TORMI-986027 format. One record per residue: x, y, z of N, C-alpha, C, CB in turn; residue in three letters. Coordinates in steps of 0.001 Angstrom, whole numbers, plus 500000, padded with zeros to 6 digits. Last residue first. Glycine has a CB too. Layout:
BEGIN
XYZXYZXYZXYZALA
...
This chain:
BEGIN
086751369108292754086422370126291758087840371247291379085042370994292454ALA
087201367407294742087736367160293220087479368026292524087312366106292499SER
085431368179296754086832368414297236087739368083296274087176367686298424LEU
082602368063295533083649369423295501084809369395296029083199370556296134GLU
082509365027295356082839365763294200083116367201294154081928365582293411ARG
082275364770297992083255364134297549083569364863296133082930362651297530GLU
080115365983298553081225366290299695082040366004298613081418365378301260SER
078101364473297375078448366171296704079653366486297099077480367515297238LYS
079408360910296649078673362094297255079017363369296733078880362179298666PRO
080185358437295262080923359728294871079377360968295260081603359605292742TYR
077972356262296024079528356192296297080587357273296089080004355210295542THR
075555356179297561075620357060296619077456357005296985074507358612296831GLU
073442352674298068074409354041298488075227354815297111075802353423299686HIS
070080352483297223071502352208296955072261353075297324071824352007295761ILE
067567353054296480067991352974297625069501352673297776067221352120298198LEU
066576353455293597067226354433294444067540354469295618066774355259294456PHE
066927350378292794067734350887292393067990352848293478067274350685290731PHE
063873349932293277065047349355294101066442350028294482065411348253293432LEU
062688350534290525062725351552291658063552350964292931061157351931292116LEU
063227347678289596063891349000289104063985350017290357062961349714287826GLY
060762346470289893062273346171290800063244347240290626063142344757290298THR
058793347863288290058870347563289872059996347368290377058214346483290310THR
059843347518286084059837348915286173059954348715287760058467349806285459PHE
060191344974285364061599345606285202061303347119285947062142345732283356ARG
057851343514286075059100343409286579060149344442286686059553342561285991LEU
056546345050283143055770345042284823057404344826285774054239343125285157VAL
057967343745281424057781345143281819057718345524282984056847345619281403ALA
057239340871281645058542341712282290058727342704282047059676341398282126SER
054217341079281132054804340891282661056492340947282830054292339309283235ILE
054783341708278716054196342566279051054434342394281272052590342341278100LEU
055904339112277510056419340278277390056139341457278485056037340611276185LEU
053933337293277977055168337157278828055777338636278840056275335988278192GLY
051917338023276304051916338270277978053077337946278777050858337453278663THR
053403337652274018052863338742274221052679338865275882051615338793273361ASN
053275334674274152054756335308274256054466337004274735055680335183272485ILE
050651334643273873051277333946275163052964334221275357051007332203275005GLY
050136335394271243049625335798272818049939335496273742048670335627273197GLN
051679333070269809051893334957269747051450335651271280050543335828268308ILE
050406330487270618052042330994271252052074332500270949053599330168270350THR
047432330647272477048067331014271135049311331289271927047371332341270108GLY
046370330092274816045675330993273902045960331274272970045465331881274150GLY
048273328561276721046939328131275804046112328644275106046179327709276267THR
050766330226276966050278330119275342049197328980275250051657329678274212ILE
050875330472279369050234331586278637049628331233277026051394332753278568LEU
051743328375280362050422328421281287050406329782279982050450328725283565PHE
054088326824279420053199326113279858051926326519280917053924325267280271ASN
055461329125278377055098327702277493054115327010278057056246326641277355GLU
055747331224280104055257331281278904054651329917278484056275331748278039THR
056827329657282624055455329966282635054786330495280946055347331211283856ILE
059436328901281256058574327857281953057167328366281968059061327552283452TYR
060850331184279963060346330085279709059010328999279938061091329781279978GLY
060506332485282848059837333248281722059649332153280665060746334562281144GLY
061958331193284674060707331294284791059776331900283465060619332053285963LEU
064652330829283532063562329699283567062352330187283773063742328688284582LEU
065040333456283372065381333045281886064131331495281941067606332578281619ASN
065005334032286336064212335206284993063915334014283968065557336757284030GLY
067308332502286984066001332290287614065308332963286701065768332755289064MET
069535333727285695068798332007285650067734331993286028069334330847286482PHE
069432336100286319069174335582285087068828334535284940069921335628284414SER
070232335936289409069080336043289075068350336031287322068931337144289781ALA
072777334531288415071865333379289564070781334258289141072238333201291640LEU
074168336649287387073903335241286615072910334619287342075165334218286504GLY
074404338903289472073384338859288506073065337980287788073454339557287831PHE
076202337693291210074320337473291634073460337708290444073622338738292887VAL
077867337717289511077773336463289444076381336634290450079201335548289889ALA
078201340488288937078118339484287759077167338596288311079518338715287305THR
079344340969291580078334341686291004077657340783289935078876342982290441ASN
081905339419292307080363338903293023079083339689292410080322339270294852ALA
083409340622289862082762339109289781081563338989290826083971337863290182ALA
083678343097291300083346342690289993082615341355289717084505342679289314LEU
085082341744293379084098342406293998083178342556292470084680343911294906TYR
087426340596292164086474339898292796084998340642293309087215339358293891THR
088872342880290961087760342212290116087424341071291007088219341707288546ALA
089182344543293530088566344508292465087728343766291679089113344652292035ARG
090734343889295416089702342948295068089216343358294194088818342619295855MET
093209345807295879093452344268295929092222343221295535093870343940297420GLU
091477347967296369092429347542294984092633346443294842093711347981294834VAL
088030347256297543089884347803298148090245347317296571091074346545299984PRO
085101348980295775085713347943296125087667347974296720085371347150294809ALA
083624350955295201083340349991296887084797349104296853081501348498296897LEU
084608351912292948084409352604293875084127351864294733083705353449293738ASP
083865349941291586085259350046291933085518350754292641086010350245291190ILE
081019349751290942081692348245291868083231349331292301082208346142290382ILE
080731351997289703080268351696290929080850350807292137079267351263290629TYR
082054351590287259082551352529288020081996352422289498082278353796287380THR
080585349389286417082131349005286640082279350009287479083247348981285377PRO
078173350629286054078085349356286925079275349065287263077495348168286340GLY
078148352938284336077913352883285552078305352019286442076983352919285631SER
078735351460281729079640352782282331079658352763283876078948354353281862SER
076652349727281296078075349238280945078846350232282006078565349460279127MET
074006351809281690074607350369282316076005350006282381074114349260281592TRP
074560353457279784074795353780281142074991352715281349073941354412281984ALA
074170351843277461075682352450277501075678353136279094075996353827276056GLY
071876350541277973072692349510278018074232350000278448072595348824276653MET
070019352819277565070292351782279217071398350962279042068955350543279714GLY
070379352926274668070942354058276157070965353535277124070157355281276666LEU
069633350325273663071275350753274027071861352165274737072013350787272647GLY
067253351070274179067818349798274847069295350172274964067572348336273945LEU
066221352810272603066343352991273514067241351857274577065213353306273633LEU
066930350950270034067885352630270211067724352736271995066779354536269130ILE
065793349148270386066623349082270381067550350405270481066593348381269648GLU
062770350252269438062871349757270639064795349315271651061869348429270245ALA
063195351063267158062652352130268166063383351527269584060712352183268236VAL
063486348660265872064992349413265838064686350518266931065513350196264124GLY
061150347444265965062360346730267150063704347715266821062863344631266747ILE
060317349270264335059336349296265555061052348523266391057289348029265381HIS
061232348272261835061785349434262408061199349602263839061502350660261509THR
060822345285261102061969345707261866062252347279262392063038345322261035TRP
056886345500262127058145345314261731059642345648261984058001345559260961ASP
055157345737264856054942344873263443055893344652261932053727345475262950THR
055098345799267877056053345902267043055531344489265432057662345574268196ALA
054269345387270461053319346253269288054114345892268266053114348050269377VAL
056094343805272010054562343679271818053771344036270305053969344678272904ILE
057980345889271999058340344519270926057219343354270806059785343644271522TYR
057319347380273389057600348193272205057681346679271465059112349410272218ILE
057645346490275741056565347147275858056374347161274092056731348638276816LEU
060252345340276106059092344518276120058126345551275425058631343971277665PRO
061800348300276383061723347060275620060523346137275145062395346342276270GLY
061007350048278037060569349882277117060073348965276231060996350243276887VAL
062302349271280877060949348668281063060162348867279458060064349569282470THR
065154350460280443064557348912280184063403348261279804064597348343281057MET
065185352696282239064509352718280566064746351103280021065578354049279278ILE
065491351787284369064115351811284447064206352100282988063318352836285513MET
068984351129284613067489350338285050066317350680284091066918350839286655ARG
069524353699283699069976352520283242069144351183283632071308352454283695SER
068639355356286216068686356067284502068744354288283948070690357476283902PHE
070182354360288282068922353897288231068264354387286674068127354493289582VAL
072837355069287530072188353160287784070922353457288039072830352007289311VAL
072429357820287647072685357077286385072674355766286025073644357301286063VAL
072394358201290106071403359064289059071351358412287811071895360594288736PRO
074675357132291473073494356366291865072104356868290236072961357098293935ARG
077042358828290836076829357606290543075260356913290200077430357060291594ARG
077233362416290300077243361244290922076921359683290470076547361536291750GLY
077479364653288885075946364632289421076322363209290338074438364454287953ILE
080025364556287620079215365560288121078218365380289122078655366047287196ARG
081002361859286722081583362272287840081069364011288288083217362052287519ASP
078396361147285193078360360566286239079586361315287759078646359052285612MET
078788362488283122078021363189283886078002362393285614076536363254283023LEU
080784361346282078081046362572282513079942363225283595081184363361281287ILE
079555359089281324080957358872282332081196360320282723082525358145281480GLY
077713360177279493077228359456280857078451359428281818076673357818280590VAL
079164360096277300078584361722277901077944361257279437076982362602276648TYR
079625357819276290080867358589276448080332359947277294081608358953274858ARG
077565356290276712078737355898277381079731356778277640079267354988276795GLN
076290357157274364075702357590276216076984357181276799074086356473277137SER
077292356543272349076964357732272092076439358288274220075504357620270538LEU
077348353780272422078210354212271766078463355854272686077703354129270134MET
074363353381272213074912352940273344076806353729273536074769351077273145SER
073687354109269923072838355074270795073794354512272270070724354710270754SER
075014352455268147074967353667268311074725354687269413074391353797267665ALA
073883349720268990075262350594268782075816351347269267075408351140268078ALA
071189350314267976071801350429269940073090350475270127071490349062271025PRO
071937350565265328070953351627266030071201351135267664069049351457265418PHE
072911348071264395072901349659264073072366350663265185071968349911262801ILE
070079346623264530071317346424265324071879347660265136072267345247264920SER
068915346799262209068318347719263368069314347238264239066648347527263922TYR
070455345683260113070433347144259996069487347823261277069795347526258441ALA
070577343059261005071815343713261208071249345689261180073067343064259698ALA
068051342438260676068662341944261997069459343075262209069511340514262000ILE
067725342798258086066928343608258875067357343853259914065867343256259078GLN
069459341077257119069521341817256514068934343236257634068890341303255260TRP
068070338241257938069236338722258497069886340617258328070211337644257799ILE
064810338960257981065665338834257620066796339162258141065509339082256886LYS
061985338212260587062831339161259923064383338332259092063253340339261264LEU
059378337117261236059973336890260293061203337275259654059348337007259806GLY
057632338078263322058262338823262589059072338793260916058922338995263440LEU
057375335413264668056112336299264701056781337494263630055609336933266524ARG
060062334380264696058732333486264329057825334185263713057997332883265468ASP
062334335943264671062591334972264143060889334521263887063651334102265010VAL
061522337924266762062242338518265662061882337645264654063755338673265824ILE
060066336642268769059547337712268114059872338168266635059826338645268882VAL
062002335030269587060829334008268561059978335429267890059375332610269819PHE
063669336335270574064228335670269448063069335511268791065022334404269665PRO
062135337464273508062510338122272277063009337385270941063494338960272652PHE
062579335399275245061154335014274516061293336341273046059377335358275966LEU
064163334524276931063755333663275959062940334033275282063415332672276270PRO
064085337250278256065159337226277447065116335901276538066406337340278310TRP
062138338413280040061947338591278757062959338245277918061636339728278549ALA
063149337641282645062066337254281820061524336863280821061707337615281767PHE
065445339368283001065352338441282129064644337547281946066037338048282068ALA
064195341671284719065104341575283448065166340475282514066350341667283811LEU
063486339902286724062730340294286290063048340670284855062363341027287058GLY
066129339104287743065172338197287265063942338639286343064683337613288388THR
067552341704288347067764340988287369067161339921286933068636340760287433GLY
066114343053290353066408343194289577066209342552288000067102343262290082TYR
066951341204292479065768341085292253065427341866290862065081341509293440ILE
069892341205292140069489340201292172068036340337292179070053339583293070LEU
070100344089292525070750343926291161069850342203291089072969344021291164ASN
069746344471295056068922345331294194069075344663292739069437346956294246ALA
071384342925296192070315342850296528069249343030295589070278343504297386LEU
074040344494295591073396343259294662072314342907295539074438341833294307LEU
073686346784297325073466347064295867073285345304294946075085348138295281TYR
073348345808299613072190346522299321072729346626297768071870348010300289ARG
076412344667299568075216343636299682073516344645299191075228342959301737ARG
077948347115299206078109345931298224076569345233298597079690344790298593LEU
077467348325301611076657349020300887076795347824299468077201350790300735LYS
078273346393303622076982346314303428076747347469302246076190346508304837THR
080500344108303462080504345428302561079056345577302590081188345336300919ASP
080841341019303779080718342102304616080376343602304534081617342080305027ARG
081071340036301295079799340203301836079317341108302943079514339140302169LEU
083405339599301397082775340717300078081562340521301156082520340130297883VAL
084481337637303349084966339092303290084376339798302302086374339238303092ILE
082831335701302401081932336538303413082671337740303810081537335719304762ARG
083454334490300644082633335218300259082384335858301331081703334717299661LEU
087146334143300101086357333538301368084837334776300889087475333867303452ASP
089619332919297728088319333608298084087144332851299464087505333607296494LEU
093052332723299747091376332154298727090364332629298829090722330873298893ASP
095172335877299550094175334291300061093154333641299460093410334395301243SER
096660337557297562095597337272298270095398335533298556094430337955297473SER
100325338660296826099593337399296738098537337252297714100472336293296873GLU
099161342125295948099756341195296621099108339552296615099798341807297927LYS
098819343860293630099140344186294922099848343319296208098043344547295257ILE
099142342727290420098580342809291590099398343086293003097939341685291622PRO
100709345588288489100967344486289070099662344314290230102507344570289637PRO
098507347195286089099578347288287309099692346282287850099380348141288343LYS
099372347167282489098647346911283618099293347095284746098176345763283632GLU
099441347518278959099706348050279889098815347665281659099581349316279243GLU
099002345163276107098199346145277472099105346202278702096594345376278126ILE
099653342957274858100514344233274903100301345617275147100973344338273946PHE
098348341253274795099081340737274990100002342584275317099308339481273858PHE
095810341674273421095739342378274823097347341630275335094010341848275971SER
096071341126270882096601343058271203096792342896272585095211344633270902LEU
095197338371270521096651338603270911096958340570270990097749337668269464VAL
092716338739271878093597338147272770095118338486271909093154336394273043GLY
091966340006269128091651341093270415092541340763271315090173341056271162SER
092072338018267477092568339585266987092864340244268659090976340686265883ILE
090096336019268126091341336114268061092131337282268469091554335863267000ILE
087830338205267437088198337642269069089598337003269629087227336457269371SER
088508338098265011087863339186265681088255339158267200086311339096265477MET
087334335708264560088610336273263833088505337394264779088606336646262040GLY
084294335154265298085807334289265541087269334808265484085920333260264515SER
083297337085263454083444337400265132084395336239265528081804337310266146SER
083551336160261030084106337360261077084033337578262899083193338517259996LEU
082138333558261105083937333567260754084184334960261613084536333770258630ALA
079597334570261750080338334084263016081318333564262856079801333297263768LEU
079252335339259412078968336278260383079581335917261978077400336395260348ILE
079059333461257919079964334405257511080283335198258440079606335078256534LEU
077124332007258708078533331606258641079500332361258463078741330861257854LYS
074253332216258682074925332903260247076642332762259681074476331581262186PHE
072521331056257192072765332282256686074051333285258156070862333025256381SER
072436328354257515073770328834256869073684329938256731074198328371255695GLU
070631328277259487071630328203260026072985328755258696071580326662260672PRO
068286330734257578068717329279258026070282329237258756068724328250256568THR
065593332416256908066884332591257211067221331045257961067086334032258176THR
064690332387253345064729332115254965065737332286255469064446330929255448ASP
065907334551250762065401333250251359065300333398252685066225332076251101GLY
068861335821250073067920335721250566067309334392250630067338336524250119VAL
071911338458250957071344337194251076070003336662250805071510336947252102GLN
073194340482250933073225339646249310072145338728249858074961338656248633ASN
072896341734252799071930342477251955071783341443250663072528344114251529LEU
074460340823254815073425340293254522072464340729253594072996340151255417SER
076871342381254624076824340987254193075243340355253925077592340147255360ILE
075709345109255320076044344733253760076151343062253886077723345545253107PHE
075520343954257844074208344501257215074635344642255757073645346006257890LEU
077972343548258864076521342429258909075860342850258170075583342207260121ALA
079273346280259041079488345071258273078617344287258095080308344396258644ILE
077069347425261039077305347557259454077701346664258980078087348415258964ILE
077668345955263231076209345675262436076628346269261344074699346317263011MET
080524346107263406080034344724263440078730344608262625079802344260264919ALA
080923348710264427081221348389262958080953347384262516082313348445262587GLY
079220348919266371079092349832265373079200349423263682080097350760265747LEU
081205347286268366080088346880267900079412347751266692079296346781269016SER
083826349164267767083322348073267483082556347265267153083375347860267749GLY
082946351276269367082926351480267659083031350387267014084022352297267038ILE
083184350711271813081725350513271218082015350929269771080428351506271983GLN
085389351350272910085329350383272512083985349941271411085504349800273622SER
084744354395273253085841353974271904085476352552271656087718354058272269LEU
083253354201275606082455354232273879083646354351272767081258355901273577ALA
085009352782277255083527351912276771083244352379275511082069352173277723ASN
086669354892277314086850353753277051085806352597276566087373353520277980ILE
084685357131278797085612356986277204085942355669276547087127357567277337LYS
084017355556280727083253355825279876083563356170278560082686356532280307GLY
086266355545282018085947354481281780084482354807280733085862353691283180ILE
087136358289282641088003357429281829087171356279281022089085356761282802ILE
084537359333283907084843359789282677086078358929281590085254361205283048THR
084180357971286121083546358072285444083699358319283797083103358666286050GLY
086633358430287630086682356786286866085430356661286086086697355341288056ARG
087824360770288362088039360777287017087509359548286119089415360916286891THR
087812360842291127087818361944290760087403361478288715089459362726291393SER
089268358207291377088128358532292253087703359610291289088443358992293908TYR
091244357323288070091006357564289847089856357745290175091633358750290543THR
092208354832286102091985355878286199091655356618287977090995355860285188THR
093143352575285243093867353761284445092635354992284749094160353325282456TYR
092545350334286430094008350656286541094222351881285725094957349468286043ASP
090227349996285701090146350486287379091699351047286840089962348966289093GLY
090694348030283938089918349575283369089917350554284537088101349394282855LEU
091355345631284783092041346300284101091649348102283932091992345483282932LEU
088454345050285562089085345520286695090918346474286100089245343843287812SER
086766344568283068086569345499284083087635345858285132085524345082284711SER
089102342390282302088653343615281542088147344830282637087352343142280476TRP
088550340338284106090213341013283887089932342345283188091415339963282739ALA
085460339738284232086229340615285607087806341083285037086479339344287292PRO
085777338952281168084833340224281781085807340766282871083157339707282561ARG
086812336663280390087557338183279860087007339530280682087133338505278042VAL
085449334736281714086777334819281691087574335976281548087092334140280898ILE
083168334895280676083332334838282240085124334918282473082538333151282935SER
083484334386277925083074335684278510083324335801279732081821335979278399TRP
083890331519278057084966332336277891084694333847278000085526332025276662CYS
081545330818278737082316330668279288083374331316279742082431330096278971ILE
079866331464276129079921332442277588080727331895278824078346332647278226ALA
081057329770274394081399331135274130080857331776276126080200331879272343VAL
079424327233275497081046327434275926081477328936275225082191325965275180GLY
077328328050275399077580327798276369079151327841276586076931326775276566ILE
077729327601272266076887328785272922077228329006274409075282328479272834ILE
078125324522272608079285325728271884078828326956272592079175326035269939LEU
075905323059273409076858323176274187078109324462273692077339321706274268VAL
073885324097271487073831325059272663075249324518273338072285324904273744MET
075366322689269172075010324171269036074621324787270591073625324327267908VAL
074670320027270039076287320499269986076127322327269810077284319608268285TRP
071601320148269876072686319655271167074020320654271222073350317864270855ALA
071084320413267337070854321395268184071840321328269394069465321340268567PRO
073649320301264525072878319392265465072724320666267064074067317553265788ALA
075552321994263116073718322289262878073340321557263970072794321633261305LYS
078941323309263039077840322467263755076299322874263441078064322614265347VAL
080611325035261290080421323475261113079354322580261948081743322871261431PHE
080524327066262920080344327577261528079797325667260946082260328518260688ILE
081563326913265838079926326726265247079460326717263862079101327786265703LEU
084292326714265532083565325909265369082217325974265134083764325388266062ALA
084338330074265677084999329516264494084259327982264736086909329612264523GLY
083781329694268511082594330126267523083364330013266186081904331801267800LEU
085959328788269559084431327977269487083668328593268386083430328132270950ILE
088085330387269126088202329125268265086839328358268512089570328156268699ILE
087200332934270384087423333169268770087930331152268228089247334799268478GLY
087542332337273178086616332256272519085708332537270645086384332720273353ASN
090388331554273164089463330505273306088018330504273052089563330166274408LEU
090630334278272901091213333555271930090715332481271680092317333359272088ILE
089387335170275223089460335709273387089935334952272401090365336892273057ARG
090648334128277458089306334090276990089166334576275298088450335091278022GLY
093341334891277274092881333133276916091395333194276615093103331871278414LEU
093692337276276920094039336953276065093628335391276185095259337434275908ALA
092734338549279717091516338792278745092248338046277426091038340685278481ILE
094540336541281513093445336084281310092193336846280324093148335893282546PHE
096550337984280908096693336559280549095486336181280436097412335693281441PHE
096000340327282356096221340503280309095964338949280321098337341139279313ARG
095754340433284906094787340527283857094589340045282676094705341386283618LYS
097080338898287959096930340285287174095955339602285652098912341129286703GLY
096742337280290136097699337026289128097977337725287889097498335976288794ARG
094538338030291602095983337269292230096896337009291191095754335769292962ARG
092683338815290214093116339560291171094672338831292106091707339745292069ASP
091942336450288576092376337865288281093173338965289184091259338439288004VAL
091169334835290802092116334564289809093059335700289445091429334141288664LEU
088781335970291311089881336141292127091407335642291731089484335528293277ARG
087384335631288332087721336933289260088916337298290364086626337044290024GLY
087117332929288067088538333774287446088421334992288301088547334261285565TRP
085278332683290219086340331994290555087510332866289619086106330321290243TYR
083082334327289654084056334781290908085181333545290916083097334891292615LEU
082823333721287243083247334852287077083910335064288383082248335768286660GLN
080740332140287125082195331333287159082557332610287356082943330343285818LEU
078240333096286795078288332383288079079807332530288373077726330771288014MET
078272334323283819077803334959285582078769334542286318076313334352286431HIS
078041332262281982078873333783282121078883334600283354078314334803281146ARG
076978330210283325078608329805283152079109331356282713079003328372281700SER
074545331206283775075301330430284684076775330769284669075105329018284391VAL
073710332264281287073614332850282845074644332502283732072384332387283582SER
073675329744279733074200330747279392074747331670280411073423331237278685GLU
071333328179281179072628327466281165073579328919280992072767326153279759ALA
069376329807280283069765329718281933071012329410282425069040328747282609ALA
069325329708277297069514331015278012069815330715279475068219331955277889ARG
068672327405277862069745327275277024070481328945277849069205327173275002LEU
066326326977278512067173326572279597068851326468279043066551325065280168TYR
065041328605276769064820329160278234065910328620278919063424328749278979SER
065300327109274404065370328223274661065740328869276331064222328520274117MET
063464324822275062065217324522275309065561326148274817066174322921273994GLN
061373326072275506061538325897276529063032325109276693060372325349276946SER
061025326849272460060651327793273844061446327325274446059300327811274640VAL
063065324733270933061562325250271247061485326227272336060600324075271670SER
065464324831267939065110325175269510063479325402270080065885326622269815LEU
065932324797265249065069324021265899064865324413267393065513322694265750GLY
068520326736264487068543325340264461067427324096264697069371325205265244VAL
066975328891264667067129328313263424067142327238263398067980328572262826ALA
067416329398267204066211329325266609066192328904265648065642330179266496VAL
070163329379267073069733328589267840068316328040267654069924329118268892ALA
071112332026265884071163330802265549070439329567265786071994330639265784LEU
069763334028267721068779333439266581069107332160266378068822334129265197LEU
071399333569269688070666333075269980069274332700269155070701333586270832SER
074128334713268122073622333160268944072339332473269008073757333245270336LEU
073543337206267270072976336191266467073164335048266991073398336146265237TYR
074184339259269638072884339263268404072757338126267508073033340466267326LYS
076616337849270580075785338520271431073909338246270695076480340336271448ARG
078105338036268521077723336807268996076531336812269743078688336269269717SER
078852340397267751078363339757266702077535338813267475079399339177265727LEU
079510341521269991078289341892269473077770341736268712078088342572269367SER
082255340520270275080628340048271163079819340489270864080287340244272468ASP
083849341316268328083273340285268185081787339824269284084449339456268247ALA
083473344212268588083112343577267706082727342084267618083851343844267081PHE
084573343874271045083374344676270806083139344249270132083193345800270627MET
087346343292270561086664342603271259085077342782271335087237342730272322GLY
087847345347269263088260344366268012087299342915269497090922344250267397THR
088226347690271219087103347809269669086962346155269295088062348888267899VAL
089955346598273136087997346823273522087424347028272341087395348317274537GLY
092153346128271509091424345073272195090153345114272510091908344826273212THR
092624349169270930092113347970270055092176346485270357092757348034268909GLY
092733350237273437091742350686272625091827349730271546091867352120272218TYR
095644348808274207094304349416274923092470349326274651094593350788274757LEU
096953349564272210097042348378272093095302348041273213098830347828272642ALA
097245352141272441096686351853271028096106350127271923098253351853269275ASN
096404353441275801097661353460274701096602352346273719099673352676275412ASN
096122355640279203095536354162278009096271354284276309093257354348277658PRO
098042355253281563098307356231280548097053355238279358100401356398280052THR
097433354715285173098014354222283870097785355004282653097523352934283588LEU
097470357186288056096515356082286730097606355899285626094814357011285771ALA
098061357259291461098145357669289692097588356225289122100120358080288933SER
095125357753293481096158356969293178096476357432291765095846355480293346GLU
092764358706294931093786359503293984095172359007293693094028360817294543GLU
092233356535296381091385356994295328092015358299294224090057357480296140ASN
093657355547298409093739354821297181092569355614296024093361353086297566GLU
092756358578300070094336358065300083094773357220298235094438356528301736GLU
089902358370300190090857358626299333092486358654299030090551359401299237ARG
089843356352302370089491356054301058090299356717299678088107356426301054MET
């Protein structure tokens, strides 16, 4: 494997960084505000769980199809396709208020993300070697995260001028910004350098992927963990909008914190992975997610949510760098996008189940003592699940063991 590990790498250029920054700008706004928009147009807890479940399937499961196409046809075209379509759909959301259509368009955004993600993650592998993979991916992701930080700061300044309750009208300018930046990201991606596909591969056969026992162990851990992680996802927006009644400016203000903490953590965990191995960072990225639901339970104002988001940002930064690095280590060069897509498909299945379970159990069993108490109980269950299932990642294979690190030193 070291023959492939030390292959020559491409040199990152401004088009790559620009695509990452503008794409992250658009994604950060849509991830933060689309679920809040759904609450603002009148979705119930159960409808939100169905929406999040449908998003998970669209966002993750479809990557199996797109990932295989990426491996066979190249990355750049699919990054551009997904980004431009995403911008068009986000623009359409500005003019739609009917809950059913909002749900349909939000699912469309998730489908566009499923096109971009395996192509972008696989593309990052073109710029790395085995011994520098964590450092380079961490650097590119950290610089891309500047877009997220900028998006949250701009959203804060926009929202400071808004008064009254949060309504669908509150999101129009934010949606316009996200739409525009997504289209710009798609245009910039045409100027990215990429390595050509190694060969015309055969049609996707999951048996080939699943023969990799190291990958299977990681996928099983991700499946179990993802279910517990997603249990809380339908509940977070109701804490923010219904229980705390946060204004758009408060949401934008606390959103700056995870963007900053994620940007900082990605830069340094990438270097750390190349020094201590991949597994410790993978474990950390999962275990720290436990604190999020616990802080949401006791939160009484937006600053408490900010504290939770700082810690979750650290975890997401470590996750965003360690996840692709780990999978690219495992994958043959000609199947990188397929391996990455298989991982996200499994996580999508897990989050689909977790979203449905979280919404169904909370609405049908836990809110009998009151909506707020039921949501808090659901968040507590999710925290317990996140911690216990996170322990599974201690059992995954180390893809960059000490013996390899010493040879690369």
